[in-house]
NUGU-934243 format. One line per 3 residues: number of its first residue (from 1); their letters; for each residue x, y, z of N, C-alpha, C, O. Coordinates in pm, 1 decimal. Example, Ala and Ser with C-alpha at 12.3 -4.5 7.8 and 13.67 -1.06 7.14 Angstrom:
1	AS	1319.0,-569.0,780.0,1230.0,-450.0,780.0,1320.0,-330.0,780.0,1423.6,-331.9,846.5 | 1285.0,-225.0,708.0,1367.0,-106.0,714.0,1290.0,3.0,787.0,1340.9,113.8,803.9
% end
This chain:
1	MRL	-9953.9,959.6,18170.8,-10067.6,1049.6,18185.2,-10026.9,1193.9,18152.8,-10110.3,1274.1,18110.5 | -9900.1,1226.3,18172.5,-9852.3,1361.1,18144.8,-9872.6,1396.7,17996.8,-9912.5,1508.5,17964.1 | -9844.7,1300.7,17908.2,-9862.2,1322.8,17764.2,-10010.3,1343.6,17730.4,-10044.3,1429.7,17649.3
4	LLA	-10097.0,1265.4,17792.4,-10240.7,1280.8,17770.3,-10291.3,1416.5,17819.8,-10375.2,1479.5,17755.4 | -10239.8,1460.6,17934.1,-10279.6,1591.9,17985.1,-10227.9,1704.1,17895.1,-10293.5,1807.3,17881.0 | -10111.0,1684.6,17834.2,-10059.8,1783.5,17738.5,-10149.9,1788.4,17615.1,-10179.9,1896.2,17563.7
7	FSS	-10193.0,1670.3,17567.7,-10288.1,1664.3,17455.7,-10417.3,1735.9,17493.7,-10470.9,1814.5,17415.5 | -10466.8,1708.3,17613.9,-10589.5,1771.0,17663.0,-10575.6,1922.7,17666.5,-10667.0,1994.8,17626.3 | -10463.6,1970.1,17713.4,-10439.0,2113.8,17719.8,-10435.9,2176.0,17580.5,-10487.7,2286.0,17560.9
10	AVD	-10376.1,2107.1,17483.7,-10371.1,2157.2,17346.1,-10512.2,2163.1,17286.2,-10547.3,2259.8,17218.6 | -10591.6,2060.5,17311.1,-10730.4,2058.7,17261.4,-10810.2,2171.1,17326.3,-10888.4,2238.8,17259.5 | -10790.7,2190.9,17456.1,-10860.5,2298.7,17525.7,-10825.3,2434.6,17464.2,-10913.1,2518.2,17442.9
13	RLN	-10697.1,2455.8,17436.2,-10654.9,2582.8,17374.3,-10715.6,2598.9,17235.2,-10757.9,2708.5,17198.3 | -10720.0,2489.8,17157.7,-10777.8,2494.7,17023.4,-10925.6,2533.6,17029.6,-10968.9,2625.6,16960.3 | -11002.7,2463.3,17112.7,-11146.1,2492.0,17121.1,-11173.2,2628.7,17182.9,-11271.1,2694.1,17147.1
16	DWV	-11088.3,2672.5,17274.8,-11103.2,2806.5,17329.6,-11080.4,2910.0,17219.2,-11155.9,3006.6,17208.9 | -10977.9,2890.8,17137.2,-10948.9,2982.1,17027.0,-11063.5,2983.0,16925.9,-11107.5,3089.7,16883.1 | -11112.0,2864.5,16887.6,-11223.2,2855.7,16792.3,-11346.0,2926.5,16849.4,-11411.9,3003.0,16779.0
19	GRM	-11376.7,2901.6,16975.6,-11492.6,2965.6,17038.2,-11481.7,3116.7,17037.6,-11580.1,3186.4,17012.6 | -11363.4,3167.6,17064.8,-11344.1,3313.4,17065.6,-11349.9,3371.5,16924.3,-11395.8,3484.3,16905.9 | -11304.6,3297.1,16826.0,-11314.1,3344.5,16687.3,-11459.7,3345.8,16640.1,-11500.4,3432.8,16563.1
22	VYW	-11536.1,3249.6,16686.8,-11675.8,3241.0,16645.4,-11757.8,3354.2,16706.8,-11863.9,3387.9,16654.2 | -11711.4,3413.5,16816.8,-11778.2,3533.2,16869.1,-11791.3,3636.5,16757.4,-11893.3,3704.5,16746.3 | -11688.0,3647.4,16675.4,-11688.3,3745.3,16566.5,-11789.7,3706.7,16459.7,-11846.1,3794.2,16394.1
25	AIL	-11813.4,3579.2,16441.6,-11915.1,3535.4,16344.9,-12053.4,3581.2,16389.5,-12138.4,3613.1,16306.3 | -12076.1,3584.6,16520.2,-12204.8,3633.1,16571.2,-12220.2,3781.2,16538.4,-12325.1,3824.0,16490.3 | -12116.9,3858.3,16564.2,-12121.4,4000.7,16532.5,-12141.0,4022.1,16382.9,-12221.6,4105.7,16342.0
28	LAV	-12068.4,3947.7,16302.1,-12080.5,3959.3,16157.3,-12222.4,3924.2,16111.0,-12277.9,3991.0,16023.8 | -12280.0,3820.2,16169.1,-12417.2,3781.6,16133.3,-12516.2,3892.4,16167.3,-12608.9,3918.5,16090.6 | -12497.4,3957.0,16281.0,-12586.0,4066.7,16320.7,-12570.9,4184.2,16224.2,-12670.6,4243.6,16183.2
31	VIS	-12447.2,4218.2,16187.6,-12423.8,4329.8,16095.5,-12484.4,4298.8,15958.6,-12550.2,4384.3,15899.4 | -12462.8,4178.0,15908.3,-12517.3,4139.7,15778.2,-12669.7,4138.1,15782.2,-12734.8,4185.9,15689.2 | -12726.0,4084.3,15887.9,-12871.6,4080.0,15901.9,-12930.3,4220.8,15904.5,-13030.0,4248.4,15837.8
34	SGN	-12868.5,4308.9,15981.4,-12916.4,4447.1,15989.0,-12901.6,4517.9,15855.0,-12992.5,4587.7,15810.0 | -12787.1,4499.4,15792.4,-12764.9,4561.1,15661.9,-12860.6,4509.4,15557.2,-12914.6,4587.1,15478.4 | -12881.9,4380.7,15555.2,-12972.5,4319.9,15459.0,-13115.7,4369.7,15479.3,-13185.1,4401.8,15382.8
37	ASV	-13159.2,4375.8,15604.1,-13294.5,4424.9,15632.7,-13308.1,4571.4,15593.3,-13410.1,4611.3,15537.2 | -13206.9,4650.8,15621.9,-13210.9,4793.2,15585.6,-13220.0,4811.7,15434.9,-13301.9,4889.8,15386.6 | -13136.3,4740.1,15360.5,-13137.4,4749.7,15214.4,-13272.1,4705.1,15159.6,-13325.3,4766.1,15066.8
40	RYI	-13326.9,4599.1,15216.9,-13454.2,4547.0,15169.6,-13566.9,4648.6,15190.1,-13649.1,4668.0,15100.5 | -13571.7,4713.2,15306.3,-13681.1,4806.4,15334.4,-13660.1,4944.6,15273.0,-13756.4,5009.7,15232.6 | -13535.9,4989.2,15265.9,-13509.7,5123.1,15211.2,-13510.4,5121.3,15058.3,-13573.2,5205.8,14994.5
43	FHN	-13439.1,5023.0,15000.0,-13423.3,5019.6,14854.3,-13509.2,4913.4,14786.1,-13507.2,4900.9,14663.6 | -13584.2,4837.4,14864.8,-13669.4,4730.7,14810.6,-13587.9,4635.0,14723.1,-13630.6,4595.1,14614.8 | -13472.4,4600.5,14772.1,-13381.9,4511.9,14698.9,-13312.0,4421.0,14800.3,-13280.7,4462.7,14911.8
46	SSN	-13288.8,4299.5,14760.7,-13219.9,4206.6,14849.8,-13156.5,4096.6,14766.5,-13177.5,4087.7,14645.6 | -13080.0,4014.7,14832.4,-13013.3,3904.2,14764.8,-13022.5,3779.4,14851.9,-13004.9,3785.3,14973.6 | -13050.1,3667.0,14787.7,-13050.9,3540.5,14862.0,-12913.5,3508.7,14918.7,-12902.2,3442.1,15021.7
49	AWL	-12809.4,3556.1,14851.9,-12673.1,3529.7,14900.7,-12654.8,3586.1,15041.3,-12593.8,3520.8,15126.1 | -12706.5,3706.5,15067.7,-12693.4,3764.4,15201.8,-12770.1,3683.6,15305.9,-12723.9,3667.1,15418.8 | -12886.2,3633.7,15268.1,-12962.5,3548.2,15359.9,-12887.1,3418.5,15388.5,-12884.0,3370.6,15501.9
52	EVQ	-12826.9,3363.1,15284.4,-12752.3,3238.9,15302.3,-12624.6,3260.6,15382.9,-12584.3,3172.5,15458.8 | -12560.8,3375.5,15368.0,-12442.5,3405.1,15450.0,-12482.0,3405.4,15597.3,-12408.8,3353.9,15681.8 | -12597.6,3463.3,15627.7,-12645.6,3463.0,15766.4,-12666.0,3319.1,15815.2,-12628.9,3284.3,15927.4
55	WYL	-12724.7,3237.8,15730.0,-12748.1,3097.4,15764.2,-12614.8,3025.0,15784.3,-12601.0,2945.8,15877.4 | -12517.7,3051.3,15698.6,-12385.7,2989.5,15711.4,-12320.1,3030.7,15843.2,-12262.1,2947.7,15913.3 | -12329.7,3158.2,15875.6,-12268.8,3205.8,16000.1,-12336.6,3145.2,16122.1,-12269.3,3107.7,16218.1
58	FSA	-12469.2,3135.0,16119.4,-12540.2,3070.9,16229.8,-12496.2,2925.2,16242.5,-12475.7,2875.4,16353.2 | -12481.9,2857.5,16129.3,-12436.4,2717.8,16130.4,-12296.4,2707.3,16190.2,-12267.5,2616.2,16267.8 | -12210.5,2801.2,16153.5,-12073.9,2800.6,16207.4,-12076.2,2818.7,16358.5,-12004.0,2749.8,16430.6
61	VFL	-12157.8,2910.0,16406.2,-12166.7,2933.5,16550.7,-12214.1,2807.4,16621.3,-12153.4,2763.8,16719.1 | -12321.5,2749.6,16572.1,-12380.5,2632.6,16635.8,-12285.0,2512.1,16633.1,-12264.0,2446.3,16735.1 | -12228.0,2484.3,16515.5,-12147.0,2363.3,16500.5,-12006.1,2377.7,16558.8,-11956.8,2285.7,16624.2
64	LCA	-11942.2,2490.1,16536.2,-11804.0,2504.5,16580.2,-11791.4,2531.0,16729.5,-11683.8,2512.3,16786.4 | -11899.3,2574.1,16793.6,-11892.4,2604.2,16937.0,-11936.2,2489.6,17026.9,-11939.9,2506.4,17148.8 | -11969.1,2374.8,16971.7,-12008.7,2261.7,17056.9,-11891.7,2219.1,17146.7,-11910.4,2194.6,17265.9
67	GYT	-11772.7,2210.6,17089.7,-11654.7,2175.8,17169.0,-11622.1,2282.9,17271.8,-11585.3,2252.0,17385.1 | -11635.7,2408.1,17232.3,-11611.6,2520.9,17322.8,-11709.7,2517.3,17439.8,-11671.6,2541.8,17554.3 | -11835.2,2487.0,17410.6,-11937.0,2477.7,17514.9,-11905.4,2364.5,17611.8,-11922.8,2379.0,17732.8
70	LLR	-11859.1,2251.9,17558.4,-11820.0,2139.9,17644.6,-11699.0,2177.8,17730.1,-11694.0,2145.0,17848.6 | -11602.1,2246.6,17670.3,-11484.8,2292.7,17744.7,-11526.3,2378.0,17863.4,-11470.7,2364.1,17972.4 | -11622.2,2465.0,17843.5,-11667.1,2556.2,17948.6,-11770.6,2492.9,18041.2,-11821.8,2559.1,18131.5
73	NEH	-11801.8,2364.4,18018.9,-11897.9,2290.8,18101.8,-12033.5,2361.9,18104.4,-12096.4,2374.9,18209.5 | -12077.0,2407.3,17986.9,-12200.7,2482.8,17976.7,-12313.9,2403.6,17913.4,-12421.2,2459.0,17889.5 | -12293.0,2276.1,17885.9,-12401.8,2196.1,17831.2,-12508.5,2176.7,17938.8,-12480.4,2185.1,18058.3
76	IRI	-12627.9,2151.3,17895.2,-12742.4,2140.1,17985.4,-12726.5,2020.1,18078.6,-12689.8,1910.4,18036.6 | -12754.7,2044.0,18203.2,-12756.8,1937.9,18304.1,-12886.5,1951.0,18382.7,-12947.0,2058.1,18388.5 | -12926.8,1843.0,18441.5,-13046.5,1845.8,18525.3,-12999.0,1873.9,18668.0,-12972.0,1781.8,18745.1
79	DVI	-12989.6,2002.4,18701.3,-12929.9,2045.1,18827.2,-13001.2,1990.9,18950.2,-12937.6,1966.6,19052.7 | -13130.9,1971.8,18941.4,-13205.7,1921.9,19056.9,-13155.2,1782.6,19095.4,-13149.5,1747.7,19213.3 | -13119.3,1704.8,18995.0,-13072.5,1568.7,19021.0,-12923.4,1568.0,19053.9,-12882.6,1512.0,19155.7
82	VSR	-12841.5,1630.1,18967.9,-12696.9,1620.0,18986.1,-12646.8,1696.6,19107.1,-12537.7,1667.9,19156.4 | -12722.5,1792.5,19156.2,-12677.0,1868.5,19272.7,-12668.2,1781.6,19397.7,-12604.6,1819.7,19496.0 | -12731.6,1665.6,19393.7,-12733.0,1576.1,19509.6,-12613.3,1479.1,19511.2,-12590.5,1409.9,19610.4
85	FSE	-12538.2,1474.7,19402.0,-12427.4,1379.7,19390.9,-12295.6,1442.3,19433.1,-12277.6,1564.0,19427.6 | -12203.8,1356.0,19475.4,-12069.2,1402.3,19509.3,-11991.7,1433.1,19381.3,-12033.1,1394.8,19271.9 | -11879.1,1502.6,19396.2,-11795.9,1535.8,19280.0,-11747.2,1409.0,19209.9,-11741.7,1404.0,19087.0
88	RTL	-11712.0,1307.2,19287.7,-11664.4,1182.1,19227.2,-11775.9,1113.5,19147.8,-11752.1,1062.2,19038.5 | -11896.2,1112.8,19202.6,-12009.8,1052.0,19131.6,-12038.4,1128.3,19002.8,-12061.4,1067.4,18898.3 | -12037.2,1261.1,19009.8,-12058.1,1342.0,18889.7,-11949.0,1316.2,18785.6,-11975.7,1313.9,18665.4
91	TWI	-11827.4,1297.2,18832.9,-11716.8,1268.7,18741.0,-11739.9,1135.8,18671.5,-11718.1,1124.0,18550.9 | -11784.0,1035.1,18747.0,-11814.0,905.5,18685.1,-11930.7,915.8,18586.3,-11928.8,851.5,18481.3 | -12030.5,995.0,18619.0,-12142.1,1016.4,18525.3,-12089.9,1079.3,18397.2,-12128.9,1038.9,18287.6
94	DII	-12001.0,1179.0,18410.4,-11941.7,1242.7,18291.8,-11861.4,1143.0,18209.4,-11870.6,1142.9,18086.6 | -11783.4,1058.6,18274.6,-11702.3,959.9,18203.6,-11791.6,861.7,18127.7,-11770.7,836.4,18009.0 | -11889.8,807.5,18196.5,-11980.2,709.6,18133.3,-12059.0,775.1,18019.5,-12073.3,716.5,17912.2
97	GTV	-12109.6,895.4,18042.6,-12183.3,966.2,17938.6,-12097.8,997.2,17817.0,-12144.6,988.6,17703.5 | -11973.0,1033.2,17840.7,-11881.5,1062.8,17730.2,-11852.0,938.0,17649.3,-11856.3,940.7,17526.3 | -11821.9,828.5,17717.9,-11784.5,704.2,17648.7,-11903.4,638.9,17579.4,-11890.8,591.0,17466.8
100	LFL	-12018.6,636.7,17645.7,-12134.3,566.0,17589.7,-12221.5,649.2,17496.5,-12287.8,594.5,17408.5 | -12221.9,780.9,17515.0,-12314.2,863.0,17437.3,-12243.7,967.9,17351.1,-12258.7,967.9,17228.9 | -12167.9,1055.9,17413.5,-12108.7,1167.8,17340.2,-12016.8,1121.9,17227.8,-12038.2,1158.8,17112.3
103	LPM	-11916.1,1043.1,17258.7,-11819.3,1003.7,17156.6,-11880.6,918.1,17045.7,-11855.1,946.2,16928.6 | -11960.3,814.7,17076.5,-12020.1,737.9,16966.1,-12111.4,823.4,16877.3,-12109.3,809.3,16755.0 | -12191.1,911.6,16937.8,-12280.5,996.6,16859.2,-12201.0,1092.1,16771.6,-12230.2,1105.9,16652.8
106	AIG	-12101.6,1157.6,16828.2,-12023.2,1255.3,16752.0,-11942.3,1187.9,16641.1,-11933.4,1240.6,16530.2 | -11883.9,1072.9,16670.3,-11808.5,999.1,16568.1,-11902.5,954.9,16456.3,-11868.4,965.8,16338.5 | -12019.5,905.5,16492.6,-12116.9,861.7,16392.2,-12162.0,975.3,16301.5,-12166.5,959.5,16179.5
109	IMY	-12195.2,1089.1,16360.3,-12239.8,1202.7,16279.1,-12126.6,1252.4,16190.1,-12148.8,1282.4,16072.8 | -12006.5,1261.2,16244.0,-11893.1,1306.0,16162.9,-11871.2,1210.7,16045.0,-11855.3,1254.8,15931.2 | -11870.4,1082.5,16072.4,-11848.6,981.5,15969.0,-11958.1,986.9,15862.2,-11929.4,982.4,15742.6
112	LSL	-12082.7,996.5,15906.1,-12194.8,997.6,15811.9,-12202.5,1126.8,15730.8,-12260.4,1127.8,15622.2 | -12145.5,1234.4,15781.4,-12150.7,1361.2,15708.3,-12044.4,1371.5,15599.4,-12059.7,1449.7,15505.6 | -11937.9,1294.4,15610.4,-11827.1,1305.7,15514.5,-11867.6,1278.2,15369.1,-11826.9,1354.4,15281.3
115	PAV	-11945.7,1173.3,15339.0,-11985.8,1153.0,15199.0,-12067.5,1269.3,15142.3,-12051.6,1304.3,15025.4 | -12153.8,1328.7,15222.7,-12234.1,1441.7,15175.2,-12145.5,1562.0,15144.6,-12168.4,1632.9,15046.7 | -12044.9,1584.9,15227.7,-11952.2,1696.1,15203.8,-11871.9,1670.6,15077.4,-11858.1,1759.0,14992.9
118	LDS	-11819.3,1550.5,15064.8,-11739.5,1516.1,14947.0,-11822.4,1526.3,14819.9,-11776.0,1581.3,14720.0 | -11944.8,1473.8,14822.2,-12033.0,1480.6,14705.9,-12063.6,1626.6,14669.6,-12061.6,1663.6,14552.2 | -12091.5,1707.7,14769.6,-12121.0,1849.1,14746.4,-12000.1,1920.2,14686.1,-12014.8,2004.2,14597.2
121	FVR	-11881.1,1886.6,14734.3,-11758.3,1947.9,14682.7,-11731.8,1905.6,14538.4,-11703.2,1989.7,14453.2 | -11741.3,1775.8,14511.0,-11713.9,1723.0,14376.8,-11812.5,1780.6,14275.5,-11773.5,1816.4,14164.3 | -11939.1,1789.7,14313.0,-12040.6,1841.3,14220.6,-12046.0,1993.7,14218.9,-12120.2,2052.8,14140.4
124	NEM	-11966.7,2057.8,14306.3,-11971.0,2203.0,14321.2,-12116.7,2247.5,14341.6,-12166.3,2338.3,14274.9 | -12182.2,2180.5,14435.8,-12324.7,2202.9,14461.7,-12352.9,2349.0,14494.8,-12283.8,2411.3,14575.4 | -12454.9,2400.6,14430.8,-12498.1,2538.4,14452.2,-12636.5,2538.4,14516.9,-12711.2,2441.0,14507.4
127	SSD	-12668.3,2646.8,14581.1,-12801.1,2664.6,14637.1,-12903.0,2664.3,14523.8,-12874.3,2710.6,14413.4 | -13020.0,2613.0,14551.3,-13125.9,2613.9,14449.9,-13194.2,2749.8,14441.6,-13273.9,2773.9,14350.9 | -13163.4,2839.0,14535.8,-13219.8,2973.4,14533.4,-13142.3,3061.3,14436.0,-13020.6,3048.4,14422.5
130	AGG	-13213.3,3150.0,14369.1,-13148.8,3242.7,14275.8,-13046.6,3327.6,14351.2,-13077.2,3385.6,14455.4 | -12926.1,3334.0,14297.5,-12821.2,3413.5,14361.0,-12763.9,3349.1,14485.9,-12694.4,3414.6,14563.6 | -12792.6,3221.7,14505.6,-12745.5,3152.5,14625.6,-12598.1,3119.1,14618.3,-12532.1,3144.2,14517.4
133	LIR	-12547.7,3062.9,14725.1,-12404.9,3033.5,14739.5,-12375.1,2885.6,14716.8,-12465.9,2803.0,14707.7 | -12245.8,2854.1,14707.8,-12205.7,2713.8,14701.6,-12232.6,2650.2,14837.2,-12226.2,2717.0,14940.4 | -12262.4,2521.6,14836.5,-12305.1,2452.8,14958.4,-12194.4,2381.4,15035.6,-12204.9,2365.7,15157.2
136	WPV	-12088.5,2337.7,14967.2,-11993.1,2252.4,15038.4,-11927.0,2320.7,15158.0,-11898.2,2251.5,15255.7 | -11900.6,2453.6,15157.3,-11838.2,2511.0,15277.6,-11924.3,2496.4,15403.0,-11872.6,2468.0,15511.1 | -12055.0,2515.7,15388.6,-12140.0,2503.1,15506.7,-12155.0,2356.2,15546.3,-12166.7,2324.6,15664.7
139	KLL	-12154.8,2267.6,15448.8,-12161.8,2124.4,15481.4,-12033.6,2077.6,15549.2,-12036.6,1986.9,15632.4 | -11920.8,2139.3,15513.7,-11793.1,2104.5,15576.3,-11791.9,2139.1,15725.3,-11716.6,2079.6,15802.5 | -11874.4,2234.2,15765.0,-11883.0,2270.5,15906.5,-11929.5,2152.9,15992.8,-11894.8,2145.0,16110.6
142	IPV	-12007.4,2061.9,15934.8,-12060.5,1949.2,16013.3,-11947.6,1857.7,16061.3,-11933.3,1840.3,16182.3 | -11866.7,1798.3,15972.8,-11760.1,1712.8,16025.5,-11655.2,1789.4,16105.7,-11600.3,1736.1,16202.1 | -11626.9,1913.2,16067.1,-11528.5,1991.4,16143.2,-11581.2,2018.7,16284.1,-11508.6,2002.4,16382.2
145	GFL	-11706.6,2060.0,16293.8,-11765.3,2086.3,16425.2,-11768.5,1962.4,16512.6,-11739.2,1969.0,16632.0 | -11804.3,1849.0,16453.1,-11808.4,1726.3,16533.2,-11669.1,1674.1,16565.2,-11650.5,1608.5,16667.7 | -11570.8,1701.7,16479.9,-11432.3,1667.9,16513.1,-11387.0,1747.5,16634.7,-11324.8,1692.1,16725.4
148	LLI	-11417.5,1876.6,16637.3,-11383.5,1958.2,16753.6,-11453.5,1907.0,16879.5,-11394.8,1908.1,16987.7 | -11577.6,1862.4,16866.1,-11650.9,1807.1,16980.0,-11588.9,1675.1,17025.9,-11577.7,1650.2,17145.9 | -11548.8,1591.2,16931.6,-11483.2,1464.1,16966.8,-11352.9,1491.3,17041.1,-11326.1,1431.0,17145.0
151	LQG	-11272.8,1581.9,16987.3,-11145.8,1615.3,17053.7,-11169.4,1668.2,17194.7,-11098.1,1631.8,17288.2 | -11271.1,1755.3,17209.5,-11298.6,1808.6,17342.7,-11354.1,1700.9,17433.9,-11325.3,1700.9,17553.6 | -11433.2,1609.0,17380.0,-11481.0,1496.2,17460.1,-11365.6,1412.1,17512.0,-11366.0,1370.6,17627.9
154	LSE	-11267.0,1386.8,17426.9,-11147.7,1312.8,17469.9,-11070.6,1391.3,17576.6,-11022.7,1334.4,17674.7 | -11059.7,1521.9,17555.9,-10992.0,1606.1,17654.2,-11061.8,1600.5,17789.4,-10997.1,1586.5,17893.2 | -11193.2,1611.6,17787.2,-11268.9,1606.8,17912.9,-11257.3,1470.1,17979.5,-11250.5,1460.6,18102.1
157	LIK	-11255.1,1365.6,17899.6,-11238.2,1229.9,17951.7,-11102.6,1216.9,18021.6,-11094.1,1162.6,18131.8 | -10998.5,1266.0,17958.2,-10863.9,1262.0,18016.8,-10861.4,1338.8,18149.0,-10807.0,1290.7,18248.4 | -10920.5,1457.9,18149.4,-10919.9,1539.1,18272.1,-10999.0,1472.3,18384.0,-10958.9,1477.8,18500.2
160	RIA	-11111.1,1409.3,18349.8,-11191.8,1342.9,18453.6,-11115.3,1225.2,18514.7,-11117.8,1204.7,18636.0 | -11048.0,1148.7,18429.9,-10969.6,1035.1,18479.3,-10853.5,1085.4,18565.3,-10825.1,1028.4,18670.6 | -10786.9,1191.2,18521.1,-10676.8,1248.9,18600.0,-10728.0,1300.3,18734.5,-10658.3,1288.9,18835.4
163	FLQ	-10847.7,1356.0,18737.0,-10906.7,1401.5,18862.7,-10930.9,1284.0,18956.6,-10898.6,1290.7,19075.2 | -10987.9,1176.1,18902.7,-11013.6,1058.4,18986.9,-10884.5,998.4,19041.6,-10884.0,938.8,19149.3 | -10775.2,1014.3,18967.4,-10645.5,965.4,19013.5,-10576.4,1063.4,19108.1,-10468.6,1034.7,19160.0
166	GLI	-10638.1,1177.7,19129.9,-10581.1,1277.3,19220.3,-10468.1,1358.7,19158.6,-10390.3,1420.4,19231.4 | -10457.5,1360.2,19027.5,-10348.0,1430.3,18960.8,-10377.6,1578.0,18934.2,-10285.7,1659.4,18925.4 | -10504.9,1611.9,18921.4,-10543.7,1750.7,18894.9,-10667.5,1783.2,18976.9,-10737.9,1692.6,19021.7
169	PNP	-10694.7,1912.5,18997.2,-10820.1,1948.2,19065.3,-10939.4,1917.6,18974.8,-10923.4,1890.7,18855.8 | -11056.8,1922.1,19032.2,-11178.9,1892.0,18957.3,-11189.7,1984.5,18835.5,-11195.0,2106.4,18851.6 | -11193.2,1928.6,18715.1,-11201.9,2011.8,18595.2,-11340.2,2070.6,18572.0,-11357.3,2159.0,18488.1
172	APR	-11438.1,2021.8,18645.9,-11575.9,2071.1,18630.9,-11634.7,2099.4,18768.2,-11727.8,2031.7,18811.7 | -11580.1,2199.8,18836.6,-11635.1,2228.5,18969.8,-11778.6,2277.3,18958.7,-11820.7,2333.6,18857.7 | -11851.0,2253.7,19065.3,-11990.6,2298.2,19067.5,-11994.3,2449.3,19062.4,-11910.9,2518.0,19121.2
175	KQD	-12092.8,2498.9,18990.8,-12111.8,2643.3,18983.8,-12192.2,2687.9,19104.8,-12286.3,2620.4,19146.6 | -12154.5,2801.8,19160.3,-12227.3,2857.6,19273.2,-12362.8,2907.7,19223.7,-12369.7,2983.1,19126.6 | -12467.6,2866.9,19288.5,-12601.8,2912.8,19253.0,-12611.5,3061.7,19285.5,-12579.2,3103.2,19396.8
178	AHS	-12655.0,3140.5,19190.4,-12664.5,3285.0,19207.9,-12764.1,3323.2,19316.2,-12755.8,3432.4,19372.3 | -12858.2,3234.3,19346.0,-12962.0,3266.6,19443.5,-12930.5,3214.4,19583.7,-13001.1,3245.9,19679.5 | -12824.6,3134.7,19595.2,-12793.1,3082.7,19727.9,-12681.4,3165.3,19789.4,-12596.1,3217.6,19717.6
181	PVE	-12681.0,3177.6,19920.8,-12577.0,3255.8,19984.8,-12440.5,3188.3,19969.8,-12431.1,3065.6,19966.0 | -12338.3,3267.2,19961.5,-12201.6,3216.1,19950.6,-12160.5,3163.4,20086.7,-12188.8,3224.9,20189.5 | -12093.2,3048.4,20086.8,-12049.9,2990.1,20213.1,-11957.5,3086.3,20285.6,-11868.6,3146.0,20225.0
184	GAA	-11978.4,3100.7,20412.6,-11891.8,3184.5,20494.2,-11930.2,3332.5,20490.0,-11872.6,3413.1,20563.0 | -12026.4,3368.7,20406.0,-12065.8,3508.8,20398.0,-12154.0,3544.3,20517.8,-12229.6,3461.6,20568.7 | -12141.9,3667.4,20560.1,-12225.5,3712.6,20672.5,-12368.9,3725.4,20625.3,-12396.3,3772.8,20515.0
187	E	-12459.6,3682.2,20711.0,-12601.5,3687.3,20671.8,-12668.7,3806.6,20729.7,-12788.0,3827.1,20707.4
% end
């Protein structure tokens, strides 16, 4: 299990690094969007390439941060329901959900996206818009993003199993509700 936890830690560091790098893509998208809008309104000139760069950056943020979001346990949960379960029950729900839903879906999407990426690369596919960009880099984000999600899913699975075995603390502790009083606080 020690080797698996080391793998999990490496995956966590990778997705944390990718997530932090993608923060810069958000800033870059905002700067490009603002610059493009300014040029369009001031000089009445624009380029489809700038619009597509914004789209590419948004795609990078969305696809590359799925693993980072899973690492941070920020995916949507139905708090009204899960708040009633024990930590062990929630851990089992996470394990079952990862094995039955997350991993098969992510593996399937990654696998199905590879031919489209390869075809786009071989044909050097270009945007159909005038002045548009090549398409394969943005299409490559799909399998890369889902690979990062698969790796993080495996990491989370390893951590949940290690928690159930008592080897590590709960990797997904409950978040304190901002509206509820903190335990032990004076009222």
